[in-house]
C-alpha angles and dihedrals in degrees: 000000000000127000090248092056092050092050099055136045118254130243120266112267112278092208097138087096117059124225124223128178090352095305133108112247119215121185089348093306129110112245097242091051091047090052089052090049092051089049099219146033141267103053143145119232125196122196113223093201091056092050090051092045093051093053089048092051090053094047089054093056104033125077111271092235092058116100120222119215128189116226098214095197084084090066123351097181102144096227091049093047089050090053093046093047088064093052106041135055098239147355127237116208133190103199143020088258091058090045090059091051092049093049092046088051089060099253113159109250089223087064100045120096128189124213132173136121097236108043109168125222093253091052091050091051090051091048093050092047091050092051096232127146113265118208100213116213104181145025088251092062092052091052092048093047091050090054093046092049091050093047097046103030089233110122112223117239109220144178124185117243105217125208097213126220090240137056132232100252117231090013118159090216121019114214100167140043125053121026108341137160089224122093130334120302109259092239091056096048097087090059090047091051089054090054091049090052092050091048092054093230121158103260113198108166149278140315120203123181114170101174149316145240097040121162097181111091093196090060092050092048091050093049093048092049092049090046091054092048091050092049089049091055093046092047088070088067096044121117091228138010118293110257099167130042120176109192093189125229130247097168109153136206126213113261106154139049113286095023120123134203115273116263105231098187098082090045092052091049092049093049090048088058091048091049091053091050092046091054088062104029102033101022096168096048125110108214117220137181119199118213131173116153093036092056099047111013099088094042094068138073133187115221128196132168126238110242099174142015113209133182115207117183092331098316124108121227120192106205114204136188091243133063149140092326087069101028109027095165094055089054089059095245099109103081103313113137092192114027115243131177123256115222106282134180141170094251098205093045102053095142101046125178090201133038133186142185110260144154120228114215136174132233097261122116095240133086088229089074094094121137099172126014117207098329126162106242138159113286103267140187138198109296096035120121123245115207125200111197127208089044103130094099133054093002124115097009093047095051133086096246094172092057111128093352099275118150120274119250126246129238126211139181118218 
């Protein structure tokens, strides 16, 4: 074991994918064969069985009355959304483009919700025509929806997205509490509810989303409890009984050294308590949690091929045909303050006899194109396949694929 390994904690085990004959196996197929089937590198691959298993694991822990929604911004690949639509109870979209994918995937419009701080008039008209639930985030949206409903004769279904007066502690990305572009400040919601009542819109409930990528169950339990209490207070001002309450998500997955898998048991217990309270205090409300990354993140890998092996002043660089233009988050340029390595492996050398300290870089003409910085990996050569785990969420669709004119990557379901 090298000095570097002894000095830093290791990644959580990436054992969701089996290994056979020294190769990673994805969807029952050896990695080299999968690469041949895809026909090119780089590519993303998503394992259907892992997606199904993750939903099953959640169902086993969460209260049976709780509805599970997929936030498709995490991964809007049409084939994946189609698969998820058959597993979950609803789909949450963040644009009219995502709405089309959800509808094409066969999701029931009654179970699609639409969030986003800058919904345009055309998007609102599409949402009303589709009959989906719109999470309104401003007074402007209420006024526009009232006009659309009057013009078309189709009454808009709405919930109020609330910017709570608290944050999700230890959240990787805070989306509630303080001054935020998301939702309506909790203290302004009563006035907004009055406007909704005057406009004659179909009020259904509330949407609260305090933050994302949280690995501390106690923080998630606290945020969900506070969200329910806040919704209960606001319900007293509502123009009609609450029929829909989205408590958000925030469930994280381990990306970096020292991080551990989220313990679901305390979260399930906390949601069971909330469900019992809701049955008495909000008896008409359907309780929902909205998850994206947690449902799909660990089911995906990003695969690129080594095109060159270079030694520069004693350090080895593995140059691949993929990089930050396909996987911005793995490069550390998608919200990381201090860059950390994702879990990485040489996918066709999973039982190596020799390892070495290397950096994995892409083909782009920028030093930002760094996929692994000084990691101990199997000794590899040109032609070998580099795998980045935890790549099922915020990958291809969250990356600048047109940057520097390199080809786009492919995505496949197996």
